[in-house]
Steps between C-alpha positions, in 0.01 A plus 500: 500500500632844408517729797304821465695824493576651838453871547794679665570829657782717361720423804471129441549528128822689546620240747434216258755616244771316695305177476480492119811297431397227745191429293681301227665154507825659383525668842451157673770339289756784515449549870482130594867476609483827690169417656613153601834599650339792682243263642779256593685780681184598686430133580851453633436795728164350598658163571775657715244695699262204534791275602608754756148509650479119521848476651424757765166347592647147526791629705281692750180295496628154398344238280186496710445876477574514128276205442211690660551796273505267199170349619333845508622575146394160383150559639487831320601333178217250534260790511678661202416221265132590536550862377795493262353288222432814292836668558661386177221661298650835591813407308324314216254779416696786655773448236234507227348817633843658549616410147190659352436797728805548726277439803396213725229682693202298390667163550657605833177631661273233357720233655526710821124483540509120446777475758301709750199268464720192550665652806161568656384144437810345648489711813127433544554130485810496731303315766490204257861483382705636791434243777610193299788692350616619841481137628721372221753776536480502883397863518313644792184713439682817603712474178192559283535882476867462393399263226225738378733797491767310312235357265351841417816698433657213306191475277509873424879498443476218247225685317727806470789281382280355226415860398873575467547192279198594292661841434834330424657681797706196591803675647270709723337189630836340574620803687187511714520131579857552618386801703239288668764257621720785613217644711442162665870459577523856631202444726655181646828672556326786682314252718823321590673829579210600726478160662138448378538220245210267569281275288229760466725790409692286250175418323405869500820569307380254234174696484649851495727425198231417243264767645753777424563359157132522407521875547828528310378288213178699459699822495718359217195389308302820558505616133387161375228408750355836618351575162150520368350171393168326478401187681282261302383144524699396195823570679390321814396203290831492312707498817278236667495267200881519475543444874237228565737214418757664726260480803541124536863535389562749788302295750653165402839641414547589868512127572811459281695784665708555806217639715314173497831336593489718809157359589617140459820556692311665786259209507741202467821648653549813717515878491874475538520277193293763313755762591782284370320414178407864446868596485533263208184634330618858557831436325329307223243782467774759461654289229171455323453876475767512229293303242176660620656832398545369148132397500410859595669617182376217279126540560474860368732407218296193386183703524645777282661257250168322452328831432766582236599177331356188660689222679785398272753754629447367855526135402872531425542585869327173602690293243852600589533764773280354775676153513842666512390731781362194685828321482696800625249559775532138619875543530450823695248347737723196571793735575279704731388181681872402532582830658193480727610166631797668664369850557165438672635351822771770514255789444194377682653259750516123535130499582430564133735236354198277402389780258779413258331182380161648408676802351689278249173328402301823477763651271468194274122559500569862395699370205218264400257788514717748309326448160176607660653791684678651197280400206203266528301709742555826309398338169185345639391833646599699189288267288213513759520124552469534872331163530843345461615645832181368658558142379866517601410628845244226558736219411812640663314591820349151517844355457646723767229422760515128444882501508504710819267256674719211392855643525500734803419236766776277363769746378425820688615825347666323207171331417323833496761637257470195275123552491565848363736359235235248389235778484722720285574213263126436454427866446765558238388185313142618481605844371730341233240260371209747485698791359638275225150381418312829514768761421750301289778575745818298442623310809847438360750359753381667820449168681855386421624833639392439859620135518855600623367692799265219601783245464722705729214536757436129511869421552526761777191366686627147468859552609470838693805603304480859369811492279373181333160652432660808337744287296224282361294801401794668323603183316144426384455865393810482279361185331155654442651827377723319255211295364289811438791732411343622178195629696726662755674687221164630383428606852819711503400655166154577633639677805740698288203609292354667805766769487358843437488851641279491815271788572 
């Protein structure tokens, strides 16, 4: 559907002149390296600040105290899945609106209304979902108000982030995300200095960070969202139809992620075990931000490319570039796991030594899921085939839940991590099959690319020998890279072709 023209005031029109170049795919391509490396730099800063916060909390509150904070955030994330199923529509249709009119006002505020309704429903039904959730996560009723505060500000902050992506303001989003982590770390440092670091005040730091970023993000988007626009049922219907398959995806997808792991660990193990496991998931999550940054760039690019020339230009990426990136990412993840094996007990203390095993497995899962993170997900959303994410979520979540029930009682934290690995494998397989069938996407040698990392992980878990696990991964990577060397050369040529003058 073609968006109707949006009337603007002279002040807004004059401000939009600076947005003109971002409306074409040439801007996405020329600025891809600069955008990505800027986002990487911001993410490195975010990771350092987040790591500092975790380290300080574990040092002063211990595994038990940190596990309690993770439980509150996990409860908030459970509630999030009920309101965030329409968030991606801000990017999908915000980019369309921005390319045509240099504005995202109608998409932004239409989805904001939908978000407000969802928030009201979730809060009104809290009496139904909070008691069983609190029982599983071992949360007392007095934690409810903390969960609600974190839930509300996080929902609004994510909405603003989607608006920034819809306007192709990727570097601004990365900077604000880093600023959020810095605010949290600063708050924790201030609490330590004043001698007031407690569970409650630590959680308040995690609430204050995103709350301030909502205001900063709206200020940066002011020219693009505070504009005249008309609400109509057609726009509501378009956003809802696009997002409906994402509702079960969001609900079910939660059961294939780390937050449901927190629920299972709390139920079958202990809060202290949750704190240990959360160190591994924090480090893995920081690493996964790197490919997710690439996905942030790819979605607007794929949408713009489809509007200009169809899918063929993007298929070269899936044929040659994605498998090569997967292989390199697997090597990087294995090396990070190798370093973590020695660094975690030194940094966090001997109490957290058990986190090294699930970390290695979770990083292998991150490698298995890399095709989805930096390609499959963006393509399915750009082509409005959101049902694929729904099917993948159903099957991967089912696999994760079943595997957790089977593996955690017998293998503890390692079993929980292997359940995640299984879920990621199921998810990437569903994406690959359905995108090849419905969008003609080439799968190429992506599956062969994550074999070396998995082989190294299996050897490490079997022998508990970190150098052996790393050596197996490197050796297998050399063999796979040699076998597909012609494709790797095309990957290098493709990357060289990205060179241009950024604006």
